Predicted model as a PDB file, atoms N, CA, C, CB and O in Angstrom, pLDDT in the B-factor column:
MODEL        1                                                                  
ATOM      1  N   MET A   1      -0.828  14.388  -9.618  1.00 87.00           N  
ATOM      2  CA  MET A   1      -2.038  13.481  -9.688  1.00 87.00           C  
ATOM      3  C   MET A   1      -2.419  13.512  -7.783  1.00 87.00           C  
ATOM      4  CB  MET A   1      -1.514  11.589 -10.535  1.00 87.00           C  
ATOM      5  O   MET A   1      -1.633  13.169  -6.900  1.00 87.00           O  
ATOM      6  N   ASN A   2      -3.685  13.973  -7.614  1.00 93.00           N  
ATOM      7  CA  ASN A   2      -4.155  13.925  -5.987  1.00 93.00           C  
ATOM      8  C   ASN A   2      -4.165  12.388  -5.553  1.00 93.00           C  
ATOM      9  CB  ASN A   2      -5.862  14.620  -5.718  1.00 93.00           C  
ATOM     10  O   ASN A   2      -5.027  11.555  -5.833  1.00 93.00           O  
ATOM     11  N   PHE A   3      -2.683  12.163  -4.597  1.00 95.00           N  
ATOM     12  CA  PHE A   3      -3.554  10.560  -4.224  1.00 95.00           C  
ATOM     13  C   PHE A   3      -4.569  10.699  -3.167  1.00 95.00           C  
ATOM     14  CB  PHE A   3      -2.483   9.257  -3.565  1.00 95.00           C  
ATOM     15  O   PHE A   3      -5.525   9.925  -3.169  1.00 95.00           O  
ATOM     16  N   ASP A   4      -4.499  11.271  -2.599  1.00 93.00           N  
ATOM     17  CA  ASP A   4      -5.253  12.142  -1.729  1.00 93.00           C  
ATOM     18  C   ASP A   4      -6.481  11.885  -1.965  1.00 93.00           C  
ATOM     19  CB  ASP A   4      -5.028  13.502  -1.845  1.00 93.00           C  
ATOM     20  O   ASP A   4      -7.226  11.606  -1.025  1.00 93.00           O  
ATOM     21  N   GLU A   5      -6.909  11.923  -3.171  1.00 95.00           N  
ATOM     22  CA  GLU A   5      -8.119  12.305  -3.298  1.00 95.00           C  
ATOM     23  C   GLU A   5      -8.836  10.874  -4.316  1.00 95.00           C  
ATOM     24  CB  GLU A   5      -8.085  13.961  -3.988  1.00 95.00           C  
ATOM     25  O   GLU A   5      -9.795  10.728  -5.074  1.00 95.00           O  
ATOM     26  N   MET A   6      -7.526   9.877  -3.687  1.00 95.00           N  
ATOM     27  CA  MET A   6      -8.526   8.919  -4.760  1.00 95.00           C  
ATOM     28  C   MET A   6      -8.155   7.130  -3.193  1.00 95.00           C  
ATOM     29  CB  MET A   6      -7.301   8.662  -7.465  1.00 95.00           C  
ATOM     30  O   MET A   6      -7.392   6.695  -2.331  1.00 95.00           O  
ATOM     31  N   SER A   7      -9.605   6.867  -4.041  1.00 93.00           N  
ATOM     32  CA  SER A   7      -9.759   5.198  -2.788  1.00 93.00           C  
ATOM     33  C   SER A   7      -8.360   4.664  -2.615  1.00 93.00           C  
ATOM     34  CB  SER A   7     -10.825   3.500  -3.578  1.00 93.00           C  
ATOM     35  O   SER A   7      -7.347   4.991  -3.234  1.00 93.00           O  
ATOM     36  N   ASP A   8      -8.541   3.551  -1.403  1.00 90.00           N  
ATOM     37  CA  ASP A   8      -7.623   2.352  -0.973  1.00 90.00           C  
ATOM     38  C   ASP A   8      -7.600   1.967  -2.425  1.00 90.00           C  
ATOM     39  CB  ASP A   8      -8.225   1.095   0.247  1.00 90.00           C  
ATOM     40  O   ASP A   8      -6.634   2.389  -3.061  1.00 90.00           O  
ATOM     41  N   LYS A   9      -8.318   1.383  -2.941  1.00 91.00           N  
ATOM     42  CA  LYS A   9      -8.856   0.691  -4.102  1.00 91.00           C  
ATOM     43  C   LYS A   9      -8.376   1.270  -5.504  1.00 91.00           C  
ATOM     44  CB  LYS A   9     -10.378   0.751  -4.016  1.00 91.00           C  
ATOM     45  O   LYS A   9      -7.966   0.615  -6.463  1.00 91.00           O  
ATOM     46  N   ASP A  10      -8.509   2.530  -5.412  1.00 95.00           N  
ATOM     47  CA  ASP A  10      -8.007   3.097  -7.254  1.00 95.00           C  
ATOM     48  C   ASP A  10      -6.358   3.719  -6.586  1.00 95.00           C  
ATOM     49  CB  ASP A  10      -9.502   5.049  -8.297  1.00 95.00           C  
ATOM     50  O   ASP A  10      -5.903   4.497  -7.425  1.00 95.00           O  
ATOM     51  N   LEU A  11      -5.981   3.667  -6.106  1.00 93.00           N  
ATOM     52  CA  LEU A  11      -4.471   3.537  -5.217  1.00 93.00           C  
ATOM     53  C   LEU A  11      -3.880   2.271  -5.846  1.00 93.00           C  
ATOM     54  CB  LEU A  11      -4.636   3.287  -3.303  1.00 93.00           C  
ATOM     55  O   LEU A  11      -3.051   2.112  -6.742  1.00 93.00           O  
ATOM     56  N   LEU A  12      -4.707   1.271  -4.943  1.00 91.00           N  
ATOM     57  CA  LEU A  12      -3.396   0.265  -5.392  1.00 91.00           C  
ATOM     58  C   LEU A  12      -3.461   0.024  -7.064  1.00 91.00           C  
ATOM     59  CB  LEU A  12      -3.533  -1.471  -4.520  1.00 91.00           C  
ATOM     60  O   LEU A  12      -2.508  -0.327  -7.760  1.00 91.00           O  
ATOM     61  N   SER A  13      -4.757   0.289  -7.498  1.00 93.00           N  
ATOM     62  CA  SER A  13      -4.960  -0.178  -9.005  1.00 93.00           C  
ATOM     63  C   SER A  13      -4.234   0.532 -10.153  1.00 93.00           C  
ATOM     64  CB  SER A  13      -6.404  -0.053  -9.354  1.00 93.00           C  
ATOM     65  O   SER A  13      -4.309   0.086 -11.298  1.00 93.00           O  
ATOM     66  N   TYR A  14      -3.239   2.092  -9.733  1.00 95.00           N  
ATOM     67  CA  TYR A  14      -2.512   3.199  -9.992  1.00 95.00           C  
ATOM     68  C   TYR A  14      -1.172   2.442 -10.155  1.00 95.00           C  
ATOM     69  CB  TYR A  14      -2.604   4.369  -8.867  1.00 95.00           C  
ATOM     70  O   TYR A  14      -0.427   2.143 -11.088  1.00 95.00           O  
ATOM     71  N   ILE A  15      -1.210   2.266  -8.769  1.00 93.00           N  
ATOM     72  CA  ILE A  15       0.462   1.797  -8.273  1.00 93.00           C  
ATOM     73  C   ILE A  15       0.228   0.576  -9.220  1.00 93.00           C  
ATOM     74  CB  ILE A  15       0.927   1.336  -6.227  1.00 93.00           C  
ATOM     75  O   ILE A  15       1.106   0.711 -10.071  1.00 93.00           O  
ATOM     76  N   ARG A  16      -0.538  -0.613  -9.542  1.00 92.00           N  
ATOM     77  CA  ARG A  16       0.010  -1.358 -10.091  1.00 92.00           C  
ATOM     78  C   ARG A  16       0.526  -1.721 -11.514  1.00 92.00           C  
ATOM     79  CB  ARG A  16      -0.458  -1.874  -9.742  1.00 92.00           C  
ATOM     80  O   ARG A  16       1.229  -2.631 -11.952  1.00 92.00           O  
ATOM     81  N   ALA A  17      -0.405  -0.133 -12.319  1.00 95.00           N  
ATOM     82  CA  ALA A  17      -0.418   0.417 -13.523  1.00 95.00           C  
ATOM     83  C   ALA A  17       0.883   1.105 -14.151  1.00 95.00           C  
ATOM     84  CB  ALA A  17      -1.410   1.275 -13.447  1.00 95.00           C  
ATOM     85  O   ALA A  17       1.392   1.257 -15.261  1.00 95.00           O  
ATOM     86  N   HIS A  18       1.205   1.528 -12.445  1.00 95.00           N  
ATOM     87  CA  HIS A  18       2.656   1.918 -12.467  1.00 95.00           C  
ATOM     88  C   HIS A  18       3.622   2.018 -11.572  1.00 95.00           C  
ATOM     89  CB  HIS A  18       2.752   2.855 -12.829  1.00 95.00           C  
ATOM     90  O   HIS A  18       3.975   3.075 -11.050  1.00 95.00           O  
ATOM     91  N   PRO A  19       4.121   0.846 -11.343  1.00 91.00           N  
ATOM     92  CA  PRO A  19       5.209   0.010 -10.288  1.00 91.00           C  
ATOM     93  C   PRO A  19       6.049   1.440 -10.375  1.00 91.00           C  
ATOM     94  CB  PRO A  19       6.210  -1.809 -10.956  1.00 91.00           C  
ATOM     95  O   PRO A  19       5.651   2.076  -9.399  1.00 91.00           O  
ATOM     96  N   HIS A  20       6.678   1.957 -10.836  1.00 95.00           N  
ATOM     97  CA  HIS A  20       7.941   2.795 -10.738  1.00 95.00           C  
ATOM     98  C   HIS A  20       7.299   4.381  -9.777  1.00 95.00           C  
ATOM     99  CB  HIS A  20       8.628   3.157 -12.683  1.00 95.00           C  
ATOM    100  O   HIS A  20       8.129   5.185  -9.352  1.00 95.00           O  
ATOM    101  N   ASP A  21       5.940   4.588  -9.583  1.00 95.00           N  
ATOM    102  CA  ASP A  21       5.925   6.031  -9.392  1.00 95.00           C  
ATOM    103  C   ASP A  21       5.492   5.511  -7.614  1.00 95.00           C  
ATOM    104  CB  ASP A  21       4.597   7.164 -10.614  1.00 95.00           C  
ATOM    105  O   ASP A  21       4.533   5.030  -7.011  1.00 95.00           O  
ATOM    106  N   THR A  22       7.457   6.172  -7.224  1.00 94.00           N  
ATOM    107  CA  THR A  22       7.428   5.727  -5.746  1.00 94.00           C  
ATOM    108  C   THR A  22       5.994   6.672  -4.888  1.00 94.00           C  
ATOM    109  CB  THR A  22       9.223   6.182  -4.983  1.00 94.00           C  
ATOM    110  O   THR A  22       5.213   6.380  -3.982  1.00 94.00           O  
ATOM    111  N   GLU A  23       6.213   7.903  -5.768  1.00 95.00           N  
ATOM    112  CA  GLU A  23       5.585   9.217  -4.313  1.00 95.00           C  
ATOM    113  C   GLU A  23       3.968   8.071  -4.499  1.00 95.00           C  
ATOM    114  CB  GLU A  23       5.275  12.021  -5.042  1.00 95.00           C  
ATOM    115  O   GLU A  23       3.316   8.301  -3.481  1.00 95.00           O  
ATOM    116  N   ALA A  24       3.340   7.223  -5.212  1.00 95.00           N  
ATOM    117  CA  ALA A  24       2.193   6.225  -5.338  1.00 95.00           C  
ATOM    118  C   ALA A  24       2.301   5.334  -4.317  1.00 95.00           C  
ATOM    119  CB  ALA A  24       2.143   5.466  -6.620  1.00 95.00           C  
ATOM    120  O   ALA A  24       1.265   5.045  -3.717  1.00 95.00           O  
ATOM    121  N   PHE A  25       3.676   4.666  -3.879  1.00 94.00           N  
ATOM    122  CA  PHE A  25       3.457   3.520  -3.531  1.00 94.00           C  
ATOM    123  C   PHE A  25       3.759   4.256  -2.138  1.00 94.00           C  
ATOM    124  CB  PHE A  25       4.248   2.231  -4.194  1.00 94.00           C  
ATOM    125  O   PHE A  25       3.157   3.835  -1.150  1.00 94.00           O  
ATOM    126  N   HIS A  26       4.609   5.278  -2.001  1.00 94.00           N  
ATOM    127  CA  HIS A  26       5.223   5.927  -0.290  1.00 94.00           C  
ATOM    128  C   HIS A  26       3.731   6.053  -0.013  1.00 94.00           C  
ATOM    129  CB  HIS A  26       6.399   7.813  -0.079  1.00 94.00           C  
ATOM    130  O   HIS A  26       3.311   5.318   0.881  1.00 94.00           O  
ATOM    131  N   LYS A  27       2.745   6.952  -0.692  1.00 95.00           N  
ATOM    132  CA  LYS A  27       1.707   7.147   0.119  1.00 95.00           C  
ATOM    133  C   LYS A  27       0.636   6.061   0.726  1.00 95.00           C  
ATOM    134  CB  LYS A  27       1.116   7.983  -0.527  1.00 95.00           C  
ATOM    135  O   LYS A  27       0.039   6.218   1.791  1.00 95.00           O  
ATOM    136  N   TYR A  28       0.479   4.726  -0.310  1.00 92.00           N  
ATOM    137  CA  TYR A  28      -0.460   3.797   0.086  1.00 92.00           C  
ATOM    138  C   TYR A  28       0.605   2.951   1.037  1.00 92.00           C  
ATOM    139  CB  TYR A  28      -1.250   2.961  -1.243  1.00 92.00           C  
ATOM    140  O   TYR A  28       0.236   1.804   1.290  1.00 92.00           O  
ATOM    141  N   MET A  29       1.523   3.250   1.440  1.00 92.00           N  
ATOM    142  CA  MET A  29       2.365   2.653   2.182  1.00 92.00           C  
ATOM    143  C   MET A  29       2.215   3.191   3.710  1.00 92.00           C  
ATOM    144  CB  MET A  29       3.688   2.839   1.566  1.00 92.00           C  
ATOM    145  O   MET A  29       2.132   2.455   4.693  1.00 92.00           O  
ATOM    146  N   ASP A  30       2.189   5.188   3.730  1.00 92.00           N  
ATOM    147  CA  ASP A  30       1.444   5.887   4.502  1.00 92.00           C  
ATOM    148  C   ASP A  30       0.069   5.713   5.015  1.00 92.00           C  
ATOM    149  CB  ASP A  30       1.477   6.775   4.028  1.00 92.00           C  
ATOM    150  O   ASP A  30      -0.221   5.929   6.192  1.00 92.00           O  
ATOM    151  N   ARG A  31      -0.720   5.347   4.177  1.00 91.00           N  
ATOM    152  CA  ARG A  31      -2.508   5.213   4.399  1.00 91.00           C  
ATOM    153  C   ARG A  31      -2.427   3.265   5.350  1.00 91.00           C  
ATOM    154  CB  ARG A  31      -3.746   5.188   1.976  1.00 91.00           C  
ATOM    155  O   ARG A  31      -3.333   3.050   6.156  1.00 91.00           O  
ATOM    156  N   LEU A  32      -1.617   2.396   5.183  1.00 85.00           N  
ATOM    157  CA  LEU A  32      -1.493   1.310   5.258  1.00 85.00           C  
ATOM    158  C   LEU A  32      -0.923   1.713   7.115  1.00 85.00           C  
ATOM    159  CB  LEU A  32      -0.538   0.584   3.906  1.00 85.00           C  
ATOM    160  O   LEU A  32      -1.545   1.446   8.143  1.00 85.00           O  
ATOM    161  N   ASN A  33      -0.012   2.184   7.027  1.00 83.00           N  
ATOM    162  CA  ASN A  33       0.801   2.208   8.356  1.00 83.00           C  
ATOM    163  C   ASN A  33      -0.153   2.997   9.588  1.00 83.00           C  
ATOM    164  CB  ASN A  33       2.372   3.117   8.058  1.00 83.00           C  
ATOM    165  O   ASN A  33      -0.023   2.936  10.811  1.00 83.00           O  
ATOM    166  N   GLU A  34      -1.216   3.802   8.700  1.00 85.00           N  
ATOM    167  CA  GLU A  34      -2.033   4.399   9.658  1.00 85.00           C  
ATOM    168  C   GLU A  34      -2.483   4.109  10.368  1.00 85.00           C  
ATOM    169  CB  GLU A  34      -2.662   4.809   9.524  1.00 85.00           C  
ATOM    170  O   GLU A  34      -2.671   4.809  11.362  1.00 85.00           O  
ATOM    171  N   ARG A  35      -3.139   2.222  10.161  1.00 81.00           N  
ATOM    172  CA  ARG A  35      -4.295   1.749  10.238  1.00 81.00           C  
ATOM    173  C   ARG A  35      -3.329   0.629  11.455  1.00 81.00           C  
ATOM    174  CB  ARG A  35      -5.188   1.223   8.604  1.00 81.00           C  
ATOM    175  O   ARG A  35      -2.210   0.125  11.355  1.00 81.00           O  
ATOM    176  N   PRO A  36      -4.591   0.558  12.781  1.00 75.00           N  
ATOM    177  CA  PRO A  36      -4.002  -0.170  13.960  1.00 75.00           C  
ATOM    178  C   PRO A  36      -3.644  -1.825  13.436  1.00 75.00           C  
ATOM    179  CB  PRO A  36      -5.219  -0.115  15.328  1.00 75.00           C  
ATOM    180  O   PRO A  36      -4.137  -2.523  12.550  1.00 75.00           O  
ATOM    181  N   GLY A  37      -2.873  -1.991  14.141  1.00 70.00           N  
ATOM    182  CA  GLY A  37      -3.228  -3.585  14.172  1.00 70.00           C  
ATOM    183  C   GLY A  37      -1.920  -4.086  14.183  1.00 70.00           C  
ATOM    184  O   GLY A  37      -1.345  -4.139  15.270  1.00 70.00           O  
ATOM    185  N   VAL A  38      -1.218  -4.547  12.940  1.00 61.00           N  
ATOM    186  CA  VAL A  38       0.284  -5.348  12.570  1.00 61.00           C  
ATOM    187  C   VAL A  38       1.196  -4.136  12.793  1.00 61.00           C  
ATOM    188  CB  VAL A  38       0.486  -6.065  10.752  1.00 61.00           C  
ATOM    189  O   VAL A  38       1.069  -3.064  12.202  1.00 61.00           O  
ATOM    190  N   LEU A  39       2.178  -4.436  13.758  1.00 69.00           N  
ATOM    191  CA  LEU A  39       3.330  -4.080  14.010  1.00 69.00           C  
ATOM    192  C   LEU A  39       4.619  -4.881  13.072  1.00 69.00           C  
ATOM    193  CB  LEU A  39       3.366  -4.263  15.467  1.00 69.00           C  
ATOM    194  O   LEU A  39       4.948  -6.066  13.126  1.00 69.00           O  
ATOM    195  N   CYS A  40       5.114  -3.928  12.333  1.00 73.00           N  
ATOM    196  CA  CYS A  40       6.729  -5.055  11.658  1.00 73.00           C  
ATOM    197  C   CYS A  40       7.546  -4.188  11.957  1.00 73.00           C  
ATOM    198  CB  CYS A  40       7.060  -5.562   9.760  1.00 73.00           C  
ATOM    199  O   CYS A  40       7.314  -2.980  11.900  1.00 73.00           O  
ATOM    200  N   THR A  41       8.847  -4.819  12.394  1.00 77.00           N  
ATOM    201  CA  THR A  41       9.621  -4.634  12.687  1.00 77.00           C  
ATOM    202  C   THR A  41      10.657  -5.042  12.078  1.00 77.00           C  
ATOM    203  CB  THR A  41       9.497  -4.760  13.478  1.00 77.00           C  
ATOM    204  O   THR A  41      11.716  -4.703  12.607  1.00 77.00           O  
ATOM    205  N   THR A  42      10.736  -5.736  11.023  1.00 86.00           N  
ATOM    206  CA  THR A  42      12.142  -5.726  10.132  1.00 86.00           C  
ATOM    207  C   THR A  42      11.647  -5.710   8.451  1.00 86.00           C  
ATOM    208  CB  THR A  42      13.210  -7.362  10.518  1.00 86.00           C  
ATOM    209  O   THR A  42      10.427  -5.873   8.461  1.00 86.00           O  
ATOM    210  N   ASP A  43      11.904  -5.641   7.717  1.00 87.00           N  
ATOM    211  CA  ASP A  43      11.998  -5.833   6.450  1.00 87.00           C  
ATOM    212  C   ASP A  43      11.399  -6.570   5.692  1.00 87.00           C  
ATOM    213  CB  ASP A  43      12.835  -6.026   6.247  1.00 87.00           C  
ATOM    214  O   ASP A  43      10.650  -6.314   4.749  1.00 87.00           O  
ATOM    215  N   GLU A  44      11.913  -7.979   6.333  1.00 89.00           N  
ATOM    216  CA  GLU A  44      10.823  -8.870   5.949  1.00 89.00           C  
ATOM    217  C   GLU A  44       9.062  -9.035   5.889  1.00 89.00           C  
ATOM    218  CB  GLU A  44      11.161  -9.643   6.574  1.00 89.00           C  
ATOM    219  O   GLU A  44       8.221  -9.341   5.044  1.00 89.00           O  
ATOM    220  N   GLU A  45       9.107  -8.490   7.833  1.00 87.00           N  
ATOM    221  CA  GLU A  45       8.009  -8.554   8.421  1.00 87.00           C  
ATOM    222  C   GLU A  45       6.788  -7.293   7.094  1.00 87.00           C  
ATOM    223  CB  GLU A  45       8.428  -8.004  10.325  1.00 87.00           C  
ATOM    224  O   GLU A  45       5.626  -7.390   6.699  1.00 87.00           O  
ATOM    225  N   PHE A  46       7.619  -6.537   6.917  1.00 86.00           N  
ATOM    226  CA  PHE A  46       6.563  -5.838   6.067  1.00 86.00           C  
ATOM    227  C   PHE A  46       6.594  -6.241   5.086  1.00 86.00           C  
ATOM    228  CB  PHE A  46       6.546  -4.604   5.880  1.00 86.00           C  
ATOM    229  O   PHE A  46       5.849  -7.180   5.366  1.00 86.00           O  
ATOM    230  N   GLU A  47       6.771  -6.369   4.253  1.00 89.00           N  
ATOM    231  CA  GLU A  47       7.312  -7.167   2.835  1.00 89.00           C  
ATOM    232  C   GLU A  47       5.883  -8.643   2.923  1.00 89.00           C  
ATOM    233  CB  GLU A  47       9.653  -7.975   3.114  1.00 89.00           C  
ATOM    234  O   GLU A  47       5.255  -9.072   1.955  1.00 89.00           O  
ATOM    235  N   ALA A  48       5.826  -8.839   3.548  1.00 89.00           N  
ATOM    236  CA  ALA A  48       5.653 -10.229   3.653  1.00 89.00           C  
ATOM    237  C   ALA A  48       3.729  -9.430   4.013  1.00 89.00           C  
ATOM    238  CB  ALA A  48       6.935 -11.369   5.157  1.00 89.00           C  
ATOM    239  O   ALA A  48       2.776  -9.529   3.240  1.00 89.00           O  
ATOM    240  N   GLU A  49       3.733  -8.902   5.032  1.00 86.00           N  
ATOM    241  CA  GLU A  49       2.340  -7.815   5.450  1.00 86.00           C  
ATOM    242  C   GLU A  49       1.931  -7.185   4.193  1.00 86.00           C  
ATOM    243  CB  GLU A  49       2.719  -6.418   6.618  1.00 86.00           C  
ATOM    244  O   GLU A  49       0.724  -7.225   3.952  1.00 86.00           O  
ATOM    245  N   LEU A  50       2.837  -6.508   3.191  1.00 86.00           N  
ATOM    246  CA  LEU A  50       2.631  -5.748   2.149  1.00 86.00           C  
ATOM    247  C   LEU A  50       1.231  -6.542   1.797  1.00 86.00           C  
ATOM    248  CB  LEU A  50       3.908  -5.696   1.032  1.00 86.00           C  
ATOM    249  O   LEU A  50       0.031  -6.274   1.852  1.00 86.00           O  
ATOM    250  N   ARG A  51       2.480  -8.268   1.196  1.00 89.00           N  
ATOM    251  CA  ARG A  51       1.966  -8.977   0.242  1.00 89.00           C  
ATOM    252  C   ARG A  51       0.548  -9.426   0.550  1.00 89.00           C  
ATOM    253  CB  ARG A  51       2.817 -10.018  -0.016  1.00 89.00           C  
ATOM    254  O   ARG A  51      -0.276  -9.715  -0.317  1.00 89.00           O  
ATOM    255  N   LYS A  52       0.353  -9.456   1.756  1.00 88.00           N  
ATOM    256  CA  LYS A  52      -0.450 -10.085   2.352  1.00 88.00           C  
ATOM    257  C   LYS A  52      -1.554  -9.587   2.280  1.00 88.00           C  
ATOM    258  CB  LYS A  52      -0.163 -10.293   3.367  1.00 88.00           C  
ATOM    259  O   LYS A  52      -2.491 -10.358   2.485  1.00 88.00           O  
ATOM    260  N   ARG A  53      -1.920  -7.949   1.929  1.00 86.00           N  
ATOM    261  CA  ARG A  53      -3.504  -7.292   2.242  1.00 86.00           C  
ATOM    262  C   ARG A  53      -3.086  -6.396   0.730  1.00 86.00           C  
ATOM    263  CB  ARG A  53      -3.888  -6.084   4.224  1.00 86.00           C  
ATOM    264  O   ARG A  53      -3.836  -5.484   0.380  1.00 86.00           O  
ATOM    265  N   ILE A  54      -1.736  -6.772  -0.180  1.00 87.00           N  
ATOM    266  CA  ILE A  54      -2.344  -6.594  -1.305  1.00 87.00           C  
ATOM    267  C   ILE A  54      -3.005  -7.770  -2.005  1.00 87.00           C  
ATOM    268  CB  ILE A  54      -1.489  -6.043  -2.050  1.00 87.00           C  
ATOM    269  O   ILE A  54      -3.352  -7.775  -3.186  1.00 87.00           O  
ATOM    270  N   ASN A  55      -3.141  -8.803  -1.101  1.00 88.00           N  
ATOM    271  CA  ASN A  55      -3.638 -10.229  -1.632  1.00 88.00           C  
ATOM    272  C   ASN A  55      -5.375  -9.986  -1.322  1.00 88.00           C  
ATOM    273  CB  ASN A  55      -2.798 -11.797  -0.588  1.00 88.00           C  
ATOM    274  O   ASN A  55      -6.272 -10.267  -2.117  1.00 88.00           O  
ATOM    275  N   LYS A  56      -5.538  -9.426  -0.030  1.00 84.00           N  
ATOM    276  CA  LYS A  56      -6.453  -9.343   0.698  1.00 84.00           C  
ATOM    277  C   LYS A  56      -7.639  -8.283  -0.261  1.00 84.00           C  
ATOM    278  CB  LYS A  56      -5.834  -8.854   2.138  1.00 84.00           C  
ATOM    279  O   LYS A  56      -8.832  -8.347  -0.556  1.00 84.00           O  
ATOM    280  N   SER A  57      -6.803  -7.588  -0.440  1.00 80.00           N  
ATOM    281  CA  SER A  57      -7.714  -6.147  -1.113  1.00 80.00           C  
ATOM    282  C   SER A  57      -8.263  -6.472  -2.965  1.00 80.00           C  
ATOM    283  CB  SER A  57      -6.252  -4.385  -1.127  1.00 80.00           C  
ATOM    284  O   SER A  57      -8.980  -5.773  -3.681  1.00 80.00           O  
ATOM    285  N   GLN A  58      -7.552  -7.837  -3.277  1.00 80.00           N  
ATOM    286  CA  GLN A  58      -7.691  -8.198  -4.835  1.00 80.00           C  
ATOM    287  C   GLN A  58      -8.821  -9.581  -4.821  1.00 80.00           C  
ATOM    288  CB  GLN A  58      -5.902  -8.683  -5.602  1.00 80.00           C  
ATOM    289  O   GLN A  58      -9.282 -10.193  -5.784  1.00 80.00           O  
ATOM    290  N   ALA A  59      -9.059  -9.796  -3.299  1.00 68.00           N  
ATOM    291  CA  ALA A  59     -10.350 -10.565  -3.209  1.00 68.00           C  
ATOM    292  C   ALA A  59     -11.232  -9.714  -3.223  1.00 68.00           C  
ATOM    293  CB  ALA A  59     -10.568 -11.405  -2.114  1.00 68.00           C  
ATOM    294  O   ALA A  59     -12.415 -10.050  -3.161  1.00 68.00           O  
TER     295      ALA A  59                                                      
ENDMDL                                                                          
END                                                                             
């Protein structure tokens, strides 16, 4: 599967449908990390930011 050709929304939907696909998850995380704005310095901050972004994308 070519995740580079998927939109963020499609990739997130794929991840939800295939939660054990670590390659897809890492690709999505790479996309989020490329965006400016939020600096996470701990695992807890990262997880909280990820949850916030996932919830925001569902709205």
